[in-house]
Each structure stands twice: as C-alpha cells, then as structure tokens.
N, CA, C and O atoms as a Tripos MOL2 file, in Angstrom:
@<TRIPOS>MOLECULE
protein
  304   303    76     0     0
PROTEIN
NO_CHARGES

@<TRIPOS>ATOM
      1 N         152.9740  122.0540  151.8830 N.3       1 MET1
      2 CA        154.3800  122.3510  151.9410 C.3       1 MET1
      3 C         155.1510  121.0580  152.1950 C.2       1 MET1
      4 O         154.7640  120.2510  153.0410 O.2       1 MET1
      5 N         156.2360  120.8670  151.4620 N.am      2 VAL2
      6 CA        157.0440  119.6600  151.5820 C.3       2 VAL2
      7 C         158.1700  119.9260  152.5680 C.2       2 VAL2
      8 O         158.8720  120.9340  152.4860 O.2       2 VAL2
      9 N         158.3220  119.0040  153.4910 N.am      3 THR3
     10 CA        159.3940  119.1590  154.4710 C.3       3 THR3
     11 C         160.7030  118.6220  153.8850 C.2       3 THR3
     12 O         160.7200  117.9990  152.8230 O.2       3 THR3
     13 N         161.7800  118.8780  154.5940 N.am      4 ILE4
     14 CA        163.0940  118.4400  154.1310 C.3       4 ILE4
     15 C         163.1550  116.9170  154.0660 C.2       4 ILE4
     16 O         163.7100  116.3660  153.1160 O.2       4 ILE4
     17 N         162.6040  116.2410  155.0430 N.am      5 SER5
     18 CA        162.6120  114.7770  155.0080 C.3       5 SER5
     19 C         161.7680  114.2730  153.8400 C.2       5 SER5
     20 O         162.0820  113.2470  153.2360 O.2       5 SER5
     21 N         160.7000  114.9960  153.5260 N.am      6 GLY6
     22 CA        159.8770  114.6340  152.3750 C.3       6 GLY6
     23 C         160.6420  114.7800  151.0710 C.2       6 GLY6
     24 O         160.5190  113.9530  150.1680 O.2       6 GLY6
     25 N         161.4500  115.8630  150.9820 N.am      7 GLU7
     26 CA        162.2430  116.0620  149.7770 C.3       7 GLU7
     27 C         163.3030  114.9750  149.6380 C.2       7 GLU7
     28 O         163.5450  114.4830  148.5360 O.2       7 GLU7
     29 N         163.9380  114.5970  150.7500 N.am      8 SER8
     30 CA        164.9630  113.5550  150.6670 C.3       8 SER8
     31 C         164.3320  112.2080  150.3370 C.2       8 SER8
     32 O         164.9390  111.3930  149.6410 O.2       8 SER8
     33 N         163.1030  111.9640  150.8340 N.am      9 ASP9
     34 CA        162.4070  110.7260  150.4860 C.3       9 ASP9
     35 C         162.0890  110.6890  148.9960 C.2       9 ASP9
     36 O         162.2180  109.6470  148.3530 O.2       9 ASP9
     37 N         161.6680  111.8370  148.4470 N.am     10 GLU10
     38 CA        161.3810  111.9170  147.0160 C.3      10 GLU10
     39 C         162.6490  111.6950  146.1900 C.2      10 GLU10
     40 O         162.6230  110.9990  145.1740 O.2      10 GLU10
     41 N         163.7580  112.2920  146.6340 N.am     11 MET11
     42 CA        165.0340  112.1200  145.9240 C.3      11 MET11
     43 C         165.4810  110.6650  145.9810 C.2      11 MET11
     44 O         165.9960  110.1310  145.0000 O.2      11 MET11
     45 N         165.2820  110.0230  147.1350 N.am     12 LEU12
     46 CA        165.6630  108.6240  147.2810 C.3      12 LEU12
     47 C         164.8210  107.7460  146.3550 C.2      12 LEU12
     48 O         165.3480  106.8420  145.7080 O.2      12 LEU12
     49 N         163.5260  108.0080  146.2920 N.am     13 LEU13
     50 CA        162.6590  107.2450  145.3950 C.3      13 LEU13
     51 C         163.0450  107.4750  143.9260 C.2      13 LEU13
     52 O         163.0490  106.5440  143.1210 O.2      13 LEU13
     53 N         163.3650  108.7230  143.5980 N.am     14 LEU14
     54 CA        163.7810  109.0390  142.2300 C.3      14 LEU14
     55 C         165.0810  108.3220  141.8810 C.2      14 LEU14
     56 O         165.2240  107.7810  140.7850 O.2      14 LEU14
     57 N         166.0150  108.3220  142.8090 N.am     15 LEU15
     58 CA        167.2900  107.6500  142.6040 C.3      15 LEU15
     59 C         167.0890  106.1430  142.4300 C.2      15 LEU15
     60 O         167.7260  105.5290  141.5740 O.2      15 LEU15
     61 N         166.2160  105.5510  143.2270 N.am     16 LYS16
     62 CA        165.9250  104.1260  143.1020 C.3      16 LYS16
     63 C         165.3070  103.8100  141.7460 C.2      16 LYS16
     64 O         165.6360  102.7920  141.1370 O.2      16 LYS16
     65 N         164.4230  104.6680  141.2720 N.am     17 GLU17
     66 CA        163.7960  104.4710  139.9600 C.3      17 GLU17
     67 C         164.8380  104.5500  138.8470 C.2      17 GLU17
     68 O         164.8320  103.7370  137.9240 O.2      17 GLU17
     69 N         165.7330  105.5360  138.9410 N.am     18 LEU18
     70 CA        166.7700  105.6770  137.9230 C.3      18 LEU18
     71 C         167.7090  104.4740  137.9030 C.2      18 LEU18
     72 O         168.0790  103.9930  136.8320 O.2      18 LEU18
     73 N         168.0940  103.9900  139.0760 N.am     19 VAL19
     74 CA        168.9620  102.8130  139.1540 C.3      19 VAL19
     75 C         168.2600  101.6120  138.5480 C.2      19 VAL19
     76 O         168.8760  100.8210  137.8330 O.2      19 VAL19
     77 N         166.9880  101.4750  138.8300 N.am     20 SER20
     78 CA        166.2150  100.3640  138.2770 C.3      20 SER20
     79 C         166.1630  100.4250  136.7550 C.2      20 SER20
     80 O         166.3180   99.4060  136.0820 O.2      20 SER20
     81 N         165.9480  101.6110  136.2180 N.am     21 LYS21
     82 CA        165.9000  101.7690  134.7610 C.3      21 LYS21
     83 C         167.2540  101.4820  134.1190 C.2      21 LYS21
     84 O         167.3140  100.8550  133.0610 O.2      21 LYS21
     85 N         168.3400  101.9300  134.7440 N.am     22 VAL22
     86 CA        169.6750  101.6600  134.2160 C.3      22 VAL22
     87 C         169.9610  100.1610  134.2210 C.2      22 VAL22
     88 O         170.5230   99.6320  133.2620 O.2      22 VAL22
     89 N         169.5790   99.4850  135.2850 N.am     23 LYS23
     90 CA        169.7690   98.0340  135.3440 C.3      23 LYS23
     91 C         168.9800   97.3360  134.2460 C.2      23 LYS23
     92 O         169.4730   96.3910  133.6290 O.2      23 LYS23
     93 N         167.7660   97.7920  134.0000 N.am     24 THR24
     94 CA        166.9530   97.2130  132.9340 C.3      24 THR24
     95 C         167.6110   97.4210  131.5720 C.2      24 THR24
     96 O         167.6410   96.5100  130.7450 O.2      24 THR24
     97 N         168.1320   98.6180  131.3450 N.am     25 LEU25
     98 CA        168.8330   98.8840  130.0830 C.3      25 LEU25
     99 C         170.0810   98.0260  129.9410 C.2      25 LEU25
    100 O         170.3490   97.5000  128.8610 O.2      25 LEU25
    101 N         170.8440   97.8780  131.0110 N.am     26 GLU26
    102 CA        172.0300   97.0270  130.9670 C.3      26 GLU26
    103 C         171.6540   95.5880  130.6610 C.2      26 GLU26
    104 O         172.3310   94.9240  129.8760 O.2      26 GLU26
    105 N         170.5920   95.1020  131.2680 N.am     27 ASP27
    106 CA        170.1400   93.7350  130.9940 C.3      27 ASP27
    107 C         169.7500   93.5770  129.5350 C.2      27 ASP27
    108 O         170.0190   92.5420  128.9250 O.2      27 ASP27
    109 N         169.1070   94.6130  128.9660 N.am     28 ALA28
    110 CA        168.7030   94.5380  127.5640 C.3      28 ALA28
    111 C         169.9090   94.5590  126.6410 C.2      28 ALA28
    112 O         169.9270   93.8460  125.6380 O.2      28 ALA28
    113 N         170.9180   95.3630  126.9600 N.am     29 VAL29
    114 CA        172.0930   95.4590  126.0970 C.3      29 VAL29
    115 C         172.9280   94.1940  126.1850 C.2      29 VAL29
    116 O         173.4000   93.6930  125.1640 O.2      29 VAL29
    117 N         173.1160   93.6730  127.3870 N.am     30 TYR30
    118 CA        173.9870   92.5120  127.5760 C.3      30 TYR30
    119 C         173.2190   91.1910  127.6030 C.2      30 TYR30
    120 O         173.7410   90.1750  128.0610 O.2      30 TYR30
    121 N         171.9980   91.2090  127.1190 N.am     31 ASN31
    122 CA        171.1790   90.0080  127.0710 C.3      31 ASN31
    123 C         171.8400   88.9850  126.1590 C.2      31 ASN31
    124 O         172.3840   89.3430  125.1140 O.2      31 ASN31
    125 N         171.7950   87.7110  126.5480 N.am     32 LYS32
    126 CA        172.4590   86.6960  125.7370 C.3      32 LYS32
    127 C         171.8040   86.5320  124.3620 C.2      32 LYS32
    128 O         172.4300   86.0130  123.4390 O.2      32 LYS32
    129 N         170.5640   86.9660  124.2210 N.am     33 ASP33
    130 CA        169.9000   86.8910  122.9120 C.3      33 ASP33
    131 C         170.3090   88.0310  121.9960 C.2      33 ASP33
    132 O         170.0640   87.9830  120.7910 O.2      33 ASP33
    133 N         170.9320   89.0560  122.5640 N.am     34 ASN34
    134 CA        171.4100   90.2130  121.7990 C.3      34 ASN34
    135 C         170.3140   90.8330  120.9320 C.2      34 ASN34
    136 O         170.5170   91.0670  119.7400 O.2      34 ASN34
    137 N         169.1790   91.0900  121.5210 N.am     35 ILE35
    138 CA        168.0470   91.6460  120.7800 C.3      35 ILE35
    139 C         168.4080   92.9920  120.1530 C.2      35 ILE35
    140 O         168.0710   93.2550  118.9990 O.2      35 ILE35
    141 N         169.0950   93.8410  120.9210 N.am     36 LEU36
    142 CA        169.4360   95.1580  120.3880 C.3      36 LEU36
    143 C         170.4450   95.0580  119.2500 C.2      36 LEU36
    144 O         170.3660   95.8140  118.2820 O.2      36 LEU36
    145 N         171.3910   94.1310  119.3600 N.am     37 MET37
    146 CA        172.3620   93.9810  118.2740 C.3      37 MET37
    147 C         171.6820   93.4510  117.0150 C.2      37 MET37
    148 O         171.9940   93.8820  115.9050 O.2      37 MET37
    149 N         170.7540   92.5180  117.1930 N.am     38 LYS38
    150 CA        170.0480   91.9650  116.0400 C.3      38 LYS38
    151 C         169.1800   93.0180  115.3700 C.2      38 LYS38
    152 O         168.9890   92.9770  114.1550 O.2      38 LYS38
    153 N         168.6610   93.9440  116.1300 N.am     39 SER39
    154 CA        167.7970   94.9730  115.5560 C.3      39 SER39
    155 C         168.5960   96.1060  114.9230 C.2      39 SER39
    156 O         168.0380   96.9230  114.1900 O.2      39 SER39
    157 N         169.8930   96.1620  115.1970 N.am     40 GLY40
    158 CA        170.7300   97.1850  114.5900 C.3      40 GLY40
    159 C         170.9430   98.4020  115.4540 C.2      40 GLY40
    160 O         171.6170   99.3420  115.0320 O.2      40 GLY40
    161 N         170.3890   98.4140  116.6530 N.am     41 PHE41
    162 CA        170.5930   99.5660  117.5290 C.3      41 PHE41
    163 C         171.9950   99.5910  118.1140 C.2      41 PHE41
    164 O         172.5530  100.6630  118.3480 O.2      41 PHE41
    165 N         172.5670   98.4160  118.3520 N.am     42 VAL42
    166 CA        173.9080   98.3140  118.8970 C.3      42 VAL42
    167 C         174.7450   97.5300  117.8970 C.2      42 VAL42
    168 O         174.3700   96.4270  117.5000 O.2      42 VAL42
    169 N         175.8570   98.0850  117.4950 N.am     43 VAL43
    170 CA        176.7160   97.3950  116.5400 C.3      43 VAL43
    171 C         178.0740   97.1480  117.1700 C.2      43 VAL43
    172 O         178.5580   97.9540  117.9650 O.2      43 VAL43
    173 N         178.6830   96.0340  116.8130 N.am     44 VAL44
    174 CA        179.9960   95.7180  117.3460 C.3      44 VAL44
    175 C         181.0910   95.9750  116.3230 C.2      44 VAL44
    176 O         182.2570   96.1090  116.6940 O.2      44 VAL44
    177 N         180.7440   96.0460  115.0570 N.am     45 ASP45
    178 CA        181.7310   96.3080  114.0170 C.3      45 ASP45
    179 C         181.8030   97.8010  113.7510 C.2      45 ASP45
    180 O         180.7810   98.4560  113.5430 O.2      45 ASP45
    181 N         182.9920   98.3220  113.7600 N.am     46 THR46
    182 CA        183.1730   99.7310  113.4550 C.3      46 THR46
    183 C         183.8920   99.8500  112.1340 C.2      46 THR46
    184 O         184.6350   98.9440  111.7580 O.2      46 THR46
    185 N         183.6950  100.9320  111.4230 N.am     47 PRO47
    186 CA        184.3920  101.0820  110.1510 C.3      47 PRO47
    187 C         185.8920  101.1830  110.3710 C.2      47 PRO47
    188 O         186.3580  101.7960  111.3310 O.2      47 PRO47
    189 N         186.6270  100.5770  109.4730 N.am     48 THR48
    190 CA        188.0820  100.6390  109.5750 C.3      48 THR48
    191 C         188.6040  101.6700  108.5910 C.2      48 THR48
    192 O         188.1230  101.7540  107.4620 O.2      48 THR48
    193 N         189.5700  102.4430  109.0070 N.am     49 PRO49
    194 CA        190.1070  103.4520  108.1070 C.3      49 PRO49
    195 C         190.8710  102.8040  106.9560 C.2      49 PRO49
    196 O         191.4970  101.7570  107.1150 O.2      49 PRO49
    197 N         190.8050  103.4390  105.8180 N.am     50 ALA50
    198 CA        191.5030  102.9280  104.6390 C.3      50 ALA50
    199 C         192.6000  103.9160  104.2530 C.2      50 ALA50
    200 O         192.4130  105.1320  104.3090 O.2      50 ALA50
    201 N         193.7090  103.3840  103.8720 N.am     51 ILE51
    202 CA        194.8300  104.2180  103.4260 C.3      51 ILE51
    203 C         194.9640  104.0380  101.9210 C.2      51 ILE51
    204 O         195.1560  102.9280  101.4240 O.2      51 ILE51
    205 N         194.8610  105.1350  101.2190 N.am     52 ARG52
    206 CA        195.0260  105.0900   99.7710 C.3      52 ARG52
    207 C         196.4870  105.3260   99.4460 C.2      52 ARG52
    208 O         197.0800  106.3200   99.8640 O.2      52 ARG52
    209 N         197.0380  104.4260   98.7190 N.am     53 ASN53
    210 CA        198.4170  104.5730   98.2920 C.3      53 ASN53
    211 C         198.4190  105.1110   96.8700 C.2      53 ASN53
    212 O         198.1650  104.3770   95.9140 O.2      53 ASN53
    213 N         198.7060  106.3830   96.7430 N.am     54 GLU54
    214 CA        198.6790  107.0180   95.4310 C.3      54 GLU54
    215 C         199.9770  106.8040   94.6690 C.2      54 GLU54
    216 O         200.0190  106.9510   93.4480 O.2      54 GLU54
    217 N         201.0230  106.4610   95.3820 N.am     55 HIS55
    218 CA        202.3220  106.2790   94.7550 C.3      55 HIS55
    219 C         202.6320  104.7920   94.6670 C.2      55 HIS55
    220 O         202.5480  104.0600   95.6530 O.2      55 HIS55
    221 N         202.9850  104.3720   93.4820 N.am     56 THR56
    222 CA        203.3980  102.9860   93.3200 C.3      56 THR56
    223 C         204.8770  102.9690   92.9890 C.2      56 THR56
    224 O         205.3570  103.7600   92.1770 O.2      56 THR56
    225 N         205.5760  102.0760   93.6160 N.am     57 VAL57
    226 CA        207.0030  101.9230   93.3870 C.3      57 VAL57
    227 C         207.2010  100.5710   92.7400 C.2      57 VAL57
    228 O         206.7400   99.5480   93.2460 O.2      57 VAL57
    229 N         207.8950  100.5800   91.6110 N.am     58 SER58
    230 CA        208.1340   99.2910   90.9670 C.3      58 SER58
    231 C         209.1050   98.4840   91.8170 C.2      58 SER58
    232 O         208.9150   98.4210   93.0320 O.2      58 SER58
    233 N         210.0700   97.9020   91.2850 N.am     59 ASP59
    234 CA        210.9820   97.0530   92.0410 C.3      59 ASP59
    235 C         212.1220   97.8910   92.5980 C.2      59 ASP59
    236 O         213.0060   98.3300   91.8610 O.2      59 ASP59
    237 N         212.0900   98.1070   93.9050 N.am     60 ILE60
    238 CA        213.0830   98.9720   94.5370 C.3      60 ILE60
    239 C         214.4670   98.3190   94.5790 C.2      60 ILE60
    240 O         215.4790   99.0100   94.6970 O.2      60 ILE60
    241 N         214.5070   97.0030   94.4850 N.am     61 SER61
    242 CA        215.8040   96.3180   94.5490 C.3      61 SER61
    243 C         216.6620   96.5950   93.3130 C.2      61 SER61
    244 O         217.8800   96.4220   93.3590 O.2      61 SER61
    245 N         216.0450   97.0200   92.2170 N.am     62 LYS62
    246 CA        216.8020   97.3010   90.9940 C.3      62 LYS62
    247 C         217.1720   98.7750   90.8620 C.2      62 LYS62
    248 O         217.7780   99.1670   89.8650 O.2      62 LYS62
    249 N         216.8160   99.6050   91.8540 N.am     63 MET63
    250 CA        217.1050  101.0400   91.7920 C.3      63 MET63
    251 C         218.4550  101.3200   92.4360 C.2      63 MET63
    252 O         218.9030  100.5970   93.3250 O.2      63 MET63
    253 N         219.0850  102.3810   91.9670 N.am     64 ASP64
    254 CA        220.2670  102.8420   92.6950 C.3      64 ASP64
    255 C         219.8080  103.8760   93.7170 C.2      64 ASP64
    256 O         218.6420  104.2700   93.7280 O.2      64 ASP64
    257 N         220.7360  104.3180   94.5820 N.am     65 TRP65
    258 CA        220.3650  105.1740   95.7030 C.3      65 TRP65
    259 C         219.7900  106.5070   95.2520 C.2      65 TRP65
    260 O         218.9030  107.0400   95.9190 O.2      65 TRP65
    261 N         220.2500  107.0470   94.1760 N.am     66 SER66
    262 CA        219.7120  108.3320   93.7090 C.3      66 SER66
    263 C         218.2580  108.1880   93.2800 C.2      66 SER66
    264 O         217.4500  109.0900   93.5070 O.2      66 SER66
    265 N         217.9210  107.0610   92.6620 N.am     67 GLN67
    266 CA        216.5240  106.8320   92.2660 C.3      67 GLN67
    267 C         215.6390  106.6210   93.5000 C.2      67 GLN67
    268 O         214.4930  107.0710   93.5310 O.2      67 GLN67
    269 N         216.1670  105.9460   94.4980 N.am     68 ILE68
    270 CA        215.3970  105.7300   95.7290 C.3      68 ILE68
    271 C         215.1290  107.0670   96.4190 C.2      68 ILE68
    272 O         214.0070  107.3230   96.8560 O.2      68 ILE68
    273 N         216.1530  107.9220   96.5190 N.am     69 HIS69
    274 CA        215.9640  109.2400   97.1350 C.3      69 HIS69
    275 C         214.9700  110.0740   96.3440 C.2      69 HIS69
    276 O         214.1530  110.7900   96.9240 O.2      69 HIS69
    277 N         215.0350  109.9860   95.0350 N.am     70 GLU70
    278 CA        214.1090  110.7230   94.1790 C.3      70 GLU70
    279 C         212.6720  110.2470   94.4140 C.2      70 GLU70
    280 O         211.7510  111.0580   94.5200 O.2      70 GLU70
    281 N         212.4940  108.9470   94.4920 N.am     71 THR71
    282 CA        211.1580  108.3780   94.7250 C.3      71 THR71
    283 C         210.6190  108.7950   96.0880 C.2      71 THR71
    284 O         209.4420  109.1340   96.2080 O.2      71 THR71
    285 N         211.4580  108.7740   97.1050 N.am     72 ILE72
    286 CA        211.0370  109.1770   98.4450 C.3      72 ILE72
    287 C         210.6570  110.6440   98.4700 C.2      72 ILE72
    288 O         209.6660  111.0130   99.0990 O.2      72 ILE72
    289 N         211.4170  111.4760   97.8050 N.am     73 ASN73
    290 CA        211.0850  112.9100   97.7530 C.3      73 ASN73
    291 C         209.7600  113.1570   97.0580 C.2      73 ASN73
    292 O         209.0210  114.0570   97.4550 O.2      73 ASN73
    293 N         209.4390  112.3820   96.0290 N.am     74 LYS74
    294 CA        208.1560  112.5330   95.3380 C.3      74 LYS74
    295 C         206.9930  112.1280   96.2500 C.2      74 LYS74
    296 O         205.9220  112.7350   96.2240 O.2      74 LYS74
    297 N         207.2320  111.0830   97.0590 N.am     75 MET75
    298 CA        206.1760  110.6020   97.9700 C.3      75 MET75
    299 C         205.9340  111.5550   99.1130 C.2      75 MET75
    300 O         204.7910  111.7760   99.5120 O.2      75 MET75
    301 N         207.0050  112.1240   99.6450 N.am     76 GLY76
    302 CA        206.8800  112.9520  100.8490 C.3      76 GLY76
    303 C         206.5020  114.3410  100.5320 C.2      76 GLY76
    304 O         206.3570  115.1630  101.4370 O.2      76 GLY76
@<TRIPOS>BOND
     1     1     2 1
     2     2     3 1
     3     3     4 2
     4     3     5 am
     5     5     6 1
     6     6     7 1
     7     7     8 2
     8     7     9 am
     9     9    10 1
    10    10    11 1
    11    11    12 2
    12    11    13 am
    13    13    14 1
    14    14    15 1
    15    15    16 2
    16    15    17 am
    17    17    18 1
    18    18    19 1
    19    19    20 2
    20    19    21 am
    21    21    22 1
    22    22    23 1
    23    23    24 2
    24    23    25 am
    25    25    26 1
    26    26    27 1
    27    27    28 2
    28    27    29 am
    29    29    30 1
    30    30    31 1
    31    31    32 2
    32    31    33 am
    33    33    34 1
    34    34    35 1
    35    35    36 2
    36    35    37 am
    37    37    38 1
    38    38    39 1
    39    39    40 2
    40    39    41 am
    41    41    42 1
    42    42    43 1
    43    43    44 2
    44    43    45 am
    45    45    46 1
    46    46    47 1
    47    47    48 2
    48    47    49 am
    49    49    50 1
    50    50    51 1
    51    51    52 2
    52    51    53 am
    53    53    54 1
    54    54    55 1
    55    55    56 2
    56    55    57 am
    57    57    58 1
    58    58    59 1
    59    59    60 2
    60    59    61 am
    61    61    62 1
    62    62    63 1
    63    63    64 2
    64    63    65 am
    65    65    66 1
    66    66    67 1
    67    67    68 2
    68    67    69 am
    69    69    70 1
    70    70    71 1
    71    71    72 2
    72    71    73 am
    73    73    74 1
    74    74    75 1
    75    75    76 2
    76    75    77 am
    77    77    78 1
    78    78    79 1
    79    79    80 2
    80    79    81 am
    81    81    82 1
    82    82    83 1
    83    83    84 2
    84    83    85 am
    85    85    86 1
    86    86    87 1
    87    87    88 2
    88    87    89 am
    89    89    90 1
    90    90    91 1
    91    91    92 2
    92    91    93 am
    93    93    94 1
    94    94    95 1
    95    95    96 2
    96    95    97 am
    97    97    98 1
    98    98    99 1
    99    99   100 2
   100    99   101 am
   101   101   102 1
   102   102   103 1
   103   103   104 2
   104   103   105 am
   105   105   106 1
   106   106   107 1
   107   107   108 2
   108   107   109 am
   109   109   110 1
   110   110   111 1
   111   111   112 2
   112   111   113 am
   113   113   114 1
   114   114   115 1
   115   115   116 2
   116   115   117 am
   117   117   118 1
   118   118   119 1
   119   119   120 2
   120   119   121 am
   121   121   122 1
   122   122   123 1
   123   123   124 2
   124   123   125 am
   125   125   126 1
   126   126   127 1
   127   127   128 2
   128   127   129 am
   129   129   130 1
   130   130   131 1
   131   131   132 2
   132   131   133 am
   133   133   134 1
   134   134   135 1
   135   135   136 2
   136   135   137 am
   137   137   138 1
   138   138   139 1
   139   139   140 2
   140   139   141 am
   141   141   142 1
   142   142   143 1
   143   143   144 2
   144   143   145 am
   145   145   146 1
   146   146   147 1
   147   147   148 2
   148   147   149 am
   149   149   150 1
   150   150   151 1
   151   151   152 2
   152   151   153 am
   153   153   154 1
   154   154   155 1
   155   155   156 2
   156   155   157 am
   157   157   158 1
   158   158   159 1
   159   159   160 2
   160   159   161 am
   161   161   162 1
   162   162   163 1
   163   163   164 2
   164   163   165 am
   165   165   166 1
   166   166   167 1
   167   167   168 2
   168   167   169 am
   169   169   170 1
   170   170   171 1
   171   171   172 2
   172   171   173 am
   173   173   174 1
   174   174   175 1
   175   175   176 2
   176   175   177 am
   177   177   178 1
   178   178   179 1
   179   179   180 2
   180   179   181 am
   181   181   182 1
   182   182   183 1
   183   183   184 2
   184   183   185 am
   185   185   186 1
   186   186   187 1
   187   187   188 2
   188   187   189 am
   189   189   190 1
   190   190   191 1
   191   191   192 2
   192   191   193 am
   193   193   194 1
   194   194   195 1
   195   195   196 2
   196   195   197 am
   197   197   198 1
   198   198   199 1
   199   199   200 2
   200   199   201 am
   201   201   202 1
   202   202   203 1
   203   203   204 2
   204   203   205 am
   205   205   206 1
   206   206   207 1
   207   207   208 2
   208   207   209 am
   209   209   210 1
   210   210   211 1
   211   211   212 2
   212   211   213 am
   213   213   214 1
   214   214   215 1
   215   215   216 2
   216   215   217 am
   217   217   218 1
   218   218   219 1
   219   219   220 2
   220   219   221 am
   221   221   222 1
   222   222   223 1
   223   223   224 2
   224   223   225 am
   225   225   226 1
   226   226   227 1
   227   227   228 2
   228   227   229 am
   229   229   230 1
   230   230   231 1
   231   231   232 2
   232   231   233 am
   233   233   234 1
   234   234   235 1
   235   235   236 2
   236   235   237 am
   237   237   238 1
   238   238   239 1
   239   239   240 2
   240   239   241 am
   241   241   242 1
   242   242   243 1
   243   243   244 2
   244   243   245 am
   245   245   246 1
   246   246   247 1
   247   247   248 2
   248   247   249 am
   249   249   250 1
   250   250   251 1
   251   251   252 2
   252   251   253 am
   253   253   254 1
   254   254   255 1
   255   255   256 2
   256   255   257 am
   257   257   258 1
   258   258   259 1
   259   259   260 2
   260   259   261 am
   261   261   262 1
   262   262   263 1
   263   263   264 2
   264   263   265 am
   265   265   266 1
   266   266   267 1
   267   267   268 2
   268   267   269 am
   269   269   270 1
   270   270   271 1
   271   271   272 2
   272   271   273 am
   273   273   274 1
   274   274   275 1
   275   275   276 2
   276   275   277 am
   277   277   278 1
   278   278   279 1
   279   279   280 2
   280   279   281 am
   281   281   282 1
   282   282   283 1
   283   283   284 2
   284   283   285 am
   285   285   286 1
   286   286   287 1
   287   287   288 2
   288   287   289 am
   289   289   290 1
   290   290   291 1
   291   291   292 2
   292   291   293 am
   293   293   294 1
   294   294   295 1
   295   295   296 2
   296   295   297 am
   297   297   298 1
   298   298   299 1
   299   299   300 2
   300   299   301 am
   301   301   302 1
   302   302   303 1
   303   303   304 2
@<TRIPOS>SUBSTRUCTURE
     1 MET1         2 RESIDUE 1 A MET
     2 VAL2         6 RESIDUE 1 A VAL
     3 THR3        10 RESIDUE 1 A THR
     4 ILE4        14 RESIDUE 1 A ILE
     5 SER5        18 RESIDUE 1 A SER
     6 GLY6        22 RESIDUE 1 A GLY
     7 GLU7        26 RESIDUE 1 A GLU
     8 SER8        30 RESIDUE 1 A SER
     9 ASP9        34 RESIDUE 1 A ASP
    10 GLU10       38 RESIDUE 1 A GLU
    11 MET11       42 RESIDUE 1 A MET
    12 LEU12       46 RESIDUE 1 A LEU
    13 LEU13       50 RESIDUE 1 A LEU
    14 LEU14       54 RESIDUE 1 A LEU
    15 LEU15       58 RESIDUE 1 A LEU
    16 LYS16       62 RESIDUE 1 A LYS
    17 GLU17       66 RESIDUE 1 A GLU
    18 LEU18       70 RESIDUE 1 A LEU
    19 VAL19       74 RESIDUE 1 A VAL
    20 SER20       78 RESIDUE 1 A SER
    21 LYS21       82 RESIDUE 1 A LYS
    22 VAL22       86 RESIDUE 1 A VAL
    23 LYS23       90 RESIDUE 1 A LYS
    24 THR24       94 RESIDUE 1 A THR
    25 LEU25       98 RESIDUE 1 A LEU
    26 GLU26      102 RESIDUE 1 A GLU
    27 ASP27      106 RESIDUE 1 A ASP
    28 ALA28      110 RESIDUE 1 A ALA
    29 VAL29      114 RESIDUE 1 A VAL
    30 TYR30      118 RESIDUE 1 A TYR
    31 ASN31      122 RESIDUE 1 A ASN
    32 LYS32      126 RESIDUE 1 A LYS
    33 ASP33      130 RESIDUE 1 A ASP
    34 ASN34      134 RESIDUE 1 A ASN
    35 ILE35      138 RESIDUE 1 A ILE
    36 LEU36      142 RESIDUE 1 A LEU
    37 MET37      146 RESIDUE 1 A MET
    38 LYS38      150 RESIDUE 1 A LYS
    39 SER39      154 RESIDUE 1 A SER
    40 GLY40      158 RESIDUE 1 A GLY
    41 PHE41      162 RESIDUE 1 A PHE
    42 VAL42      166 RESIDUE 1 A VAL
    43 VAL43      170 RESIDUE 1 A VAL
    44 VAL44      174 RESIDUE 1 A VAL
    45 ASP45      178 RESIDUE 1 A ASP
    46 THR46      182 RESIDUE 1 A THR
    47 PRO47      186 RESIDUE 1 A PRO
    48 THR48      190 RESIDUE 1 A THR
    49 PRO49      194 RESIDUE 1 A PRO
    50 ALA50      198 RESIDUE 1 A ALA
    51 ILE51      202 RESIDUE 1 A ILE
    52 ARG52      206 RESIDUE 1 A ARG
    53 ASN53      210 RESIDUE 1 A ASN
    54 GLU54      214 RESIDUE 1 A GLU
    55 HIS55      218 RESIDUE 1 A HIS
    56 THR56      222 RESIDUE 1 A THR
    57 VAL57      226 RESIDUE 1 A VAL
    58 SER58      230 RESIDUE 1 A SER
    59 ASP59      234 RESIDUE 1 A ASP
    60 ILE60      238 RESIDUE 1 A ILE
    61 SER61      242 RESIDUE 1 A SER
    62 LYS62      246 RESIDUE 1 A LYS
    63 MET63      250 RESIDUE 1 A MET
    64 ASP64      254 RESIDUE 1 A ASP
    65 TRP65      258 RESIDUE 1 A TRP
    66 SER66      262 RESIDUE 1 A SER
    67 GLN67      266 RESIDUE 1 A GLN
    68 ILE68      270 RESIDUE 1 A ILE
    69 HIS69      274 RESIDUE 1 A HIS
    70 GLU70      278 RESIDUE 1 A GLU
    71 THR71      282 RESIDUE 1 A THR
    72 ILE72      286 RESIDUE 1 A ILE
    73 ASN73      290 RESIDUE 1 A ASN
    74 LYS74      294 RESIDUE 1 A LYS
    75 MET75      298 RESIDUE 1 A MET
    76 GLY76      302 RESIDUE 1 A GLY
C-alpha cells in the first residue's frame, strides 16, 4: 500500500522528469545548429495568402465619374 507521502514523492519525481524532458526539447528546438529546422520538422516560413484580382481597370484617370461608379459596382 502506498502512503500519501509516497504518492507525493512519486508525483514530485514525475514532475521533475517532465520538466527535464521539456528542457531537453527546448534545447533541441532552440539549438544554435537548428537541427530540427534543417530536418524540416520546424519551419520558420509560413505560406502567405494570395489575393486574386479578377477585375482589371484600365486607366482610371481617363474615365469620367459615371464610368468609375460603373466599374466599382461591377467589382463590388
């Protein structure tokens, strides 16, 4: 039968082991050699969203206001 102090000792040992493992993982991730980044497990570049412009507007400076409003209504 395990006593309460025995259970707390086991929990303390378990907690120490977990902290040790987390520190080891942090050292591996932030290692100056960047082993994980070189292997592809950790990436620093994320995909950037792309905006497709389906509407092309020729030269807006040559349009009158009614044409500009018409173009905006088509886009929106």
